[in-house]
VOZA-940812 format. One record per residue (C-alpha): residue in one letter; x, y, z; residue number from 1. Coordinates in pm, 1 decimal. Layout:
residues N
R   residu       east      north         up   num
R        A          X          Y          Z   NUM
...
***
This chain:
residues 275
R   residu       east      north         up   num
R        M     -241.1     -131.4     1075.2     1
R        A     -458.3      100.0     1281.8     2
R        V     -363.9      467.9     1308.7     3
R        I     -340.6      587.5     1669.4     4
R        N     -255.0      958.4     1672.3     5
R        R     -135.2     1087.1     2010.0     6
R        T     -150.7     1438.9     1867.1     7
R        P     -392.8     1728.6     1921.6     8
R        D     -377.4     1840.2     1558.5     9
R        S     -386.0     1531.3     1334.7    10
R        F     -526.4     1607.8      990.8    11
R        Y     -806.1     1350.4     1011.3    12
R        D     -923.8     1286.7     1367.8    13
R        R     -841.1     1635.1     1502.3    14
R        G     -703.9     1501.0     1829.8    15
R        A     -960.4     1228.2     1899.5    16
R        A     -691.6     1001.9     2052.8    17
R        F     -470.5     1273.0     2200.6    18
R        K     -560.5     1201.4     2561.9    19
R        E     -417.5      878.4     2700.1    20
R        E     -751.7      723.8     2792.0    21
R        A     -888.3      802.8     2446.9    22
R        A     -584.1      639.8     2287.2    23
R        R     -635.9      326.0     2493.7    24
R        R    -1000.0      307.9     2391.8    25
R        A     -900.7      356.0     2029.2    26
R        I     -652.8       68.3     2049.0    27
R        A     -905.5     -160.8     2214.8    28
R        Q    -1161.7      -77.5     1946.3    29
R        A     -907.3     -126.4     1667.7    30
R        V     -813.4     -469.8     1799.0    31
R        A    -1180.5     -565.8     1831.9    32
R        N    -1233.6     -455.2     1470.7    33
R        G     -954.4     -672.4     1338.0    34
R        A     -630.2     -473.1     1354.3    35
R        D     -312.2     -680.3     1346.5    36
R        I      -87.5     -378.9     1409.3    37
R        V     -134.5      -45.7     1584.9    38
R        D       79.3      247.0     1468.0    39
R        I      123.5      502.7     1746.5    40
R        G      246.2      848.7     1652.8    41
R        G      320.9     1154.3     1863.1    42
R        V      391.0     1417.5     1596.9    43
R        K      163.1     1539.9     1320.2    44
R        A      314.8     1454.9      981.8    45
R        G      254.1     1796.8      829.4    46
R        N      313.6     2153.7      936.6    47
R        G      212.9     2243.5     1289.3    48
R        A      336.1     2330.9     1634.2    49
R        A      690.9     2222.0     1712.8    50
R        V      718.5     1897.9     1911.2    51
R        D     1056.0     1821.2     2067.8    52
R        V     1186.2     1479.0     2165.8    53
R        A     1072.0     1510.7     2528.2    54
R        E      716.4     1597.2     2424.5    55
R        E      701.4     1318.7     2166.1    56
R        L      815.9     1068.0     2427.6    57
R        A      563.4     1197.7     2681.0    58
R        R      288.5     1137.6     2425.8    59
R        V      378.7      791.7     2297.3    60
R        M      553.5      610.8     2581.7    61
R        P      254.2      558.5     2814.8    62
R        T       49.1      427.5     2522.3    63
R        V      318.8      186.4     2405.9    64
R        E      375.9       56.0     2758.0    65
R        W        3.0        5.5     2816.5    66
R        A      -53.8     -163.9     2480.2    67
R        R      237.1     -401.0     2542.3    68
R        R       92.2     -505.7     2877.5    69
R        E     -265.3     -540.7     2756.9    70
R        Y     -200.0     -704.8     2418.4    71
R        P      107.9     -928.4     2433.6    72
R        E       50.4    -1064.2     2081.6    73
R        L      -31.1     -734.1     1912.7    74
R        V      230.4     -586.7     1679.0    75
R        I      309.1     -238.2     1810.6    76
R        S      447.9       12.8     1562.6    77
R        V      563.9      365.8     1638.4    78
R        D      559.5      635.6     1371.6    79
R        T      873.9      841.7     1434.5    80
R        W     1184.0      962.5     1255.4    81
R        R     1387.2     1020.1     1574.2    82
R        A     1640.4      770.3     1705.7    83
R        E     1590.5      879.5     2067.1    84
R        V     1221.4      800.8     2043.2    85
R        G     1286.4      477.4     1857.7    86
R        R     1522.7      354.0     2128.6    87
R        A     1282.8      435.3     2411.5    88
R        V      981.4      268.3     2250.5    89
R        C     1180.5      -41.0     2156.3    90
R        E     1293.7      -70.7     2517.1    91
R        A      924.7      -50.5     2610.6    92
R        G      837.1     -334.8     2375.1    93
R        A      758.4     -180.6     2034.8    94
R        D      800.5     -423.8     1746.1    95
R        L      818.7     -193.8     1443.4    96
R        L      959.5      150.9     1365.4    97
R        N      762.8      331.9     1097.0    98
R        D     1016.4      579.6      959.6    99
R        S      781.6      798.0      755.7   100
R        W     1056.1     1049.1      676.4   101
R        A     1289.2      811.5      496.4   102
R        G     1597.5      809.4      715.3   103
R        A     1601.2     1175.9      812.9   104
R        D     1780.2     1051.1     1125.9   105
R        P     2005.8      765.5     1006.7   106
R        R     2052.4      649.2     1364.9   107
R        L     1694.2      521.4     1370.3   108
R        L     1792.1      237.1     1140.3   109
R        E     2072.3      146.2     1379.4   110
R        V     1820.5      133.5     1664.8   111
R        A     1596.2     -102.6     1466.8   112
R        A     1892.3     -330.2     1402.1   113
R        E     2005.7     -324.2     1765.8   114
R        F     1662.8     -426.7     1894.5   115
R        Q     1586.1     -656.0     1598.6   116
R        A     1274.3     -450.3     1540.0   117
R        G     1092.8     -418.2     1211.6   118
R        Y     1155.1     -114.4      994.3   119
R        V      944.8       67.2      734.2   120
R        C     1143.7      215.2      444.2   121
R        S      971.4      521.9      301.5   122
R        H     1014.6      749.3        1.1   123
R        T      978.8     1124.4       46.7   124
R        G     1185.9     1264.9     -237.6   125
R        G     1439.9     1401.5        9.1   126
R        L     1201.6     1627.9      200.2   127
R        P     1291.3     1716.5      560.3   128
R        P     1038.5     1604.5      823.5   129
R        R      707.4     1788.0      840.0   130
R        T      748.3     1979.7      515.4   131
R        D      515.3     1988.2      216.7   132
R        P      625.0     1919.8     -140.9   133
R        F      656.2     2212.2     -378.8   134
R        R      631.9     2124.5     -747.3   135
R        P      805.4     1785.5     -711.4   136
R        R      945.0     1643.8    -1035.9   137
R        Y     1045.9     1288.1    -1118.8   138
R        P     1174.9     1211.7    -1470.5   139
R        D     1107.0      842.5    -1396.0   140
R        L      866.9      834.1    -1103.9   141
R        L      817.0      460.4    -1069.4   142
R        G     1179.1      374.4    -1139.4   143
R        Q     1310.5      631.0     -895.5   144
R        V     1071.3      532.4     -617.3   145
R        I     1137.7      160.3     -659.1   146
R        T     1514.4      208.9     -673.5   147
R        S     1507.2      426.9     -361.8   148
R        L     1290.7      183.2     -164.7   149
R        V     1482.8     -127.9     -262.9   150
R        T     1812.4       45.0     -184.1   151
R        S     1677.7      144.7      158.2   152
R        A     1548.2     -206.9      228.0   153
R        E     1878.9     -366.0      134.2   154
R        K     2060.9     -112.3      350.3   155
R        A     1837.7     -201.2      645.3   156
R        V     1925.8     -568.1      610.7   157
R        R     2297.1     -489.0      582.5   158
R        H     2270.7     -293.8      906.6   159
R        G     2119.9     -596.4     1079.3   160
R        V     1742.2     -549.5     1058.5   161
R        P     1582.8     -891.4     1003.5   162
R        R     1495.5     -927.4      634.0   163
R        K     1148.7    -1060.0      715.4   164
R        A     1081.8     -745.3      924.0   165
R        V     1149.3     -487.9      651.0   166
R        L      861.2     -322.1      465.0   167
R        I      859.0      -65.5      186.2   168
R        D      612.6      223.8      164.9   169
R        P      582.6      447.9     -144.2   170
R        T      453.0      708.0      102.1   171
R        H      169.8      872.0      -87.5   172
R        D      153.7     1254.5      -64.9   173
R        F      500.3     1281.8       93.1   174
R        G      719.7     1455.6     -161.7   175
R        K      462.0     1389.1     -432.3   176
R        N      169.4     1555.4     -601.7   177
R        T     -165.4     1390.0     -666.9   178
R        W      -65.3     1256.6    -1008.9   179
R        H      241.8     1093.2     -857.5   180
R        S       37.9      928.5     -584.0   181
R        L     -222.4      800.7     -828.7   182
R        A       46.5      657.2    -1056.1   183
R        L      214.2      475.3     -767.2   184
R        L     -118.0      329.0     -661.5   185
R        R     -191.7      218.0    -1017.7   186
R        H      144.9       41.6    -1031.2   187
R        T      126.0     -130.0     -693.1   188
R        D      197.8     -458.3     -870.7   189
R        Q      545.1     -335.0     -966.5   190
R        L      617.6     -238.3     -606.8   191
R        V      503.7     -584.8     -498.9   192
R        A      724.9     -740.2     -768.6   193
R        T     1033.9     -613.5     -584.1   194
R        G      977.1     -896.7     -336.7   195
R        W      961.0     -665.2      -35.4   196
R        P      630.8     -649.8      156.1   197
R        V      450.4     -329.7       60.0   198
R        L      283.4     -105.3      316.2   199
R        M       16.0      128.4      182.2   200
R        A      -82.1      436.6      384.5   201
R        L     -378.3      555.1      175.8   202
R        S     -645.1      633.2      431.5   203
R        N     -813.1      972.0      370.9   204
R        K     -500.0     1108.5      204.1   205
R        D     -492.2     1444.0       24.8   206
R        F     -444.1     1282.7     -314.7   207
R        I     -783.2     1116.9     -270.8   208
R        G     -943.1     1445.1     -169.6   209
R        E     -794.0     1633.9     -461.5   210
R        T     -890.1     1361.2     -708.0   211
R        L    -1252.2     1359.0     -593.6   212
R        G    -1280.8     1723.0     -490.7   213
R        T    -1374.0     1631.2     -134.0   214
R        D    -1257.4     1747.9      207.4   215
R        V    -1108.5     1516.4      465.8   216
R        T    -1445.5     1408.9      607.6   217
R        E    -1571.5     1280.4      271.0   218
R        R    -1296.5     1046.5      155.5   219
R        R    -1432.9      712.8      275.4   220
R        E    -1534.3      585.0      -68.1   221
R        G    -1209.1      702.6     -226.7   222
R        T    -1013.2      533.6       49.9   223
R        L    -1207.7      211.9       -2.1   224
R        A    -1140.9      213.8     -377.5   225
R        S     -770.8      277.9     -317.5   226
R        I     -744.2       -8.3      -68.4   227
R        V     -919.0     -245.7     -307.9   228
R        T     -680.4     -147.4     -587.0   229
R        A     -371.3     -203.6     -373.9   230
R        A     -499.8     -521.4     -210.6   231
R        A     -584.7     -678.0     -546.2   232
R        A     -226.9     -606.6     -658.1   233
R        G      -80.2     -780.9     -354.4   234
R        A        7.9     -509.2     -102.6   235
R        A       76.0     -659.8      238.8   236
R        V      -10.5     -398.3      503.2   237
R        F     -264.2     -115.0      508.5   238
R        R     -236.9      178.3      745.9   239
R        V     -596.1      293.4      807.2   240
R        H     -824.8      500.4     1024.7   241
R        D    -1135.0      280.4      980.1   242
R        V    -1018.2      -69.7     1071.8   243
R        R    -1355.5     -239.5     1036.1   244
R        M    -1404.7     -116.4      680.0   245
R        A    -1048.7     -201.1      579.3   246
R        R    -1062.3     -546.3      734.5   247
R        T    -1383.7     -627.7      547.9   248
R        V    -1250.5     -495.4      217.0   249
R        I     -914.6     -672.0      243.1   250
R        D    -1069.9    -1003.1      347.8   251
R        T    -1316.6     -982.2       59.7   252
R        V    -1041.8     -911.2     -193.7   253
R        S     -842.9    -1203.1      -52.0   254
R        L    -1139.4    -1438.0      -92.7   255
R        I    -1193.5    -1322.5     -449.5   256
R        R     -825.4    -1362.9     -540.0   257
R        N     -809.7    -1712.6     -392.6   258
R        A    -1156.0    -1842.9     -482.3   259
R        G    -1023.4    -2054.8     -767.7   260
R        D     -779.8    -2235.0     -538.8   261
R        Y    -1050.4    -2435.6     -364.2   262
R        P    -1181.5    -2762.4     -516.0   263
R        P    -1542.7    -2736.2     -633.9   264
R        D    -1790.1    -2911.6     -408.5   265
R        E    -2156.9    -2846.3     -459.5   266
R        N    -2233.8    -2976.6     -112.5   267
R        V    -1999.5    -2743.2       73.3   268
R        G    -2058.3    -2369.5      100.1   269
R        L    -1786.1    -2111.9       38.5   270
R        R    -1755.2    -2026.5      404.6   271
R        R    -1691.9    -2387.3      506.8   272
R        R    -1440.4    -2433.4      227.3   273
R        V    -1250.2    -2123.2      331.1   274
R        I    -1243.1    -2227.5      695.6   275
***
């Protein structure tokens, strides 16, 4: 899942895809580098200038409409917590609603069900959109996160979202400190064991920076290690800034995990056996 930020103040790319033409180039490059999904967002996740519904729609709608025309088979996701935005992008052909703020607008789930779109269930510890955690506490971090995500996923299905189109995201950094995010990454296997496909949004996150003592421009290696950890444990989707790196890492982990499933044949190389 490639990150396409239609924002002037995103924490990582600093507005690199804010202009429409830049966003289109970014999507084309992401697809060429192996993205299966593009996740288009019009509002910075953290603190920043206010963005109302009209402005968010003005940012994301042209990009969604263009991507749908140019890439009929591409899965188009929109990162929003607002039902009004969700409805408009679904009408324009979006396939997935990435609700990063965990049902802050409960009507968004109803929109996903109405359009039979996919839906990402997130965990934010109850934080309102675009707010930072302050001394978050979880007596049973893993248990609470898993219970919350499974409950949200089951609710989505009850509301009519196709079961196969529901993902769960532990949502690193949202409502969590660095220790919480590291623990959730370490226990990816238990998230996978719920049976719901797990989305991991790890790319250049603050928990990586704080762990390594690096700023946002120096988190490539930490991101790579985090992706490897989650991929080896069976996570299904990875939301990333560097698609080429992620694609290579995930494919390599997949080959390693499945290498023993191929019959030995001294006369056939690994590549031919895989193909």
